[in-house]
C-alpha positions, 0 to 999 in steps of 0.5 A, a space after each residue: 449296730 448291725 450284725 457285722 459291726 457287732 462281730 467286728 466289735 466282739 472280735 477286736 484284738 486290742 484291750 480284750 481278755 479273753 481274745 475271741 473269734 466269734 462267727 455270725 451264728 454265735 453272735 446271732 444266738 447271743 443276740 437272740 438270748 439277750 432279746 428274749 431276756 429284754 436286754 436288747 432289741 432288734 429293728 428291721 427298718 432297712 436292708 440290714 437288721 440293727 440291734 441295740 441294748 436295753 440294759 441301761 434302761 431295764 436296770 436303771 444304770 448310770 454312766 459310771 456303773 455302765 463303764 465299770 461293767 463294760 470294762 470288766 466285760 471286756 478286760 476281765 478282772 481288774 483292780 480299782 486303779 486299773 478301772 479308774 485309769 481305763 475309764 478316763 476317756 469315757 467317764 472321769 472318776 474323781 478318785 479311787 474312792 468313787 470307783 470303789 463306791 460303784 463297785 460296792 453298789 454293783 457287788 450289792 446287786 450280785 453283779 460284781 465280786 471282789 476276788 481274794 488278793 493274789 500273792 505278789 499283788 498289792 490290791 484285790 481285783 474285781 470281776 463281773 458275775 454275768 458269765 454262765 459259770 457258777 463258780 468264780 474263776 481265778 486266773 491261771 496262777 501258773 501264768 501269773 507267777 514266774 518261777 525263779 530258778 537258780 543259774 545252776 538249775 538252768 545250767 543243768 537243764 542245758 547240760 542235759 539237753 546237750 548230752 541228749 543231742 550229743 548221744 543222738 548225733 553219735 548214733 547218727 554218725 555211727 549209722 552213717 559210718 556203717 553205711 559208708 563202710 558197707 558202700 566202700 566194701 562193694 568196690 
């Protein structure tokens, strides 16, 4: 792939978590790092440099492992069912157990980690361990949990907001009234 094709792939906005906007320098630096580690190659045969991956050969990965890792890279932490459903167009897993076996194998290589089950979730999720961070990051719980508030609490918030607005309007009205009376007194 060319640098431009890689940039377009990295900055794609559908089916990505997190969404990113990388420029050429960031992508080129990442490519150089991968090339140094023997995980990618470059070829300058034509007008445009082309890049490819060596990961599958270096680590002897099979298609089912490649697709699971790719989905975890692109979409973040996912359940076994989500991985099976999202891989269907590229690789057909017979059942959830087949996906689970791949995850267990990748976990034995320390490439994948099962996250603790979150409150309100039926299944545990898996994430890849290829990032630079040393600790496992959980998704922001505040974004995941919707706090249910009673109607009276919502009404109290609205009432406080309206009272504040009313006070502001009264102050503005009094200021206008004073300015008008001062103006009228001039004639």
